[in-house]
N, C-alpha and C positions, 0 to 999 in steps of 0.2 A: 096525512092523515088528515081529515075532517075538523073540524071545529064547532061547537054550540053553544048554548049561550045557558049559562045554571044560576040556579038561585041558593043562596046561602038561607038555610034552614033557621040560621040564629037572628040575622039582624035582616033577611031580604034583597041582600046585597044580589046583584048579577054579577057576574065575569064571562068574562069569555074560554072557553080550556080548549084545552087541543084533544078527541075524542082517541083513547086506547084501547085496544083489544080485548084486552089481557086483563086491563085497570078500572073496576069502577069509579067515576066520579067525585071524587069528596066532596063531603053534603057540606060544609063550611068551609069559607071562607076561610079566607091566611090567618086577619088577626082574630078573628069568633074561636077559629080552632087556635090558637095561643094562649087567648087568654083560656080559655077552657083547659087547659094544659098546665098552666100557671097555676089554676087551682087545683087542680088533684094531683098534685107531681108534689106535696109539701107531706110531712112526716110519713104516717105508715103507708099513705098513700101512693108515694113515689117506687118507684123501681129500683132505685139506689138506697131504699130503707136494708140496713142490717139492724133490726132489731134495735134502735137509738142509740147504736153504741159509735163513738171518732177517736180515734186517735189526733193532737191536738200538742204539736212539740213531741215530746218526751213520754207525757203522761195519753190516759185512757179518759173520756171523757162519756157519761151517758146523758140520756136525756130523760130531763125530771119533767112530768105533770103536774097541772093545779091542786090535782088528787093527793098525790101526794104531799104524806107529811114530815117528808123532806126536804120538799121542795122550798125552800129558804134561805138553801144551802146552794141553790143554782145559781149560773152566773146568770143578764143576758139575756141570753140568747136560749136558757134552759137547760144547759148540762152544768152538771157537777163533776167535779174531779172521782174520779171513782173512788183511789182509794182515801179517800173521806168520805166516802160514802159507805165504804165495807167499814171503816170501823165505829160510824155516828148509828148507823145499823143493828153493830154487833152493842154499842150502849146504849142503846134505843133514845137516841136525843141529837139534837144535832146541831153539829160542832160550831162553835165560836168563828172570828179570823185570828186570837190568838191562837190556838192552840192548833200544831203542826203535826201532820202525819209523816212521821219518818220511816224508809221501808232501811230495815236493819242491813240484807246484803244487797242495798246499794242500787238494786236491780228496777227502775223506775214501773214496769210490765209488770214486774210481781207482785202482785194486789191481794196477796192471800196474809187470811188475817194476822196467820203467827207469824207475817214476815212485816209485819207494819205495828210501829211502835208509837205512841199516840204522847208529842209533848210538847208543854209551850215552849212559845216561839224563842224566848231568853234558854232556853235548853237546849234548845235544837239550834242556835248557832255556836253556844258553847262548845255541841258533839264534833260539828263543822269546825270548826278550829282545833282542837282536838287532834281530828284524822291527818290535818295540811301539817300538822306538828311534827307527825308521825313519820 
């Protein structure tokens, strides 16, 4: 294989590459390519984007953006718990920290509105103790 010098289109760094007949040389050096990829791979531009929905632990989480009226319910990473968001949108208001959303059938993946029940934290604690007593 033959070697030649190629200049990066972003920073102008010269680097030595091996010529390959089947592939054109990369236009950017490795550091510029990594910088470019890091900037374009976040949020909706990422190849791993799945509509802003992730599963963390037992619960599904939904990505909220600052324009969303329910953005105050999001954690510091911008994701909110889906079951809390379903109830909040049905009530047309944000939930406060003291309010707990209970899954009636016990399946934490089932976030249908008819399976969710809004409770105060103390009511939810009592409900948990009653279930354990049975």
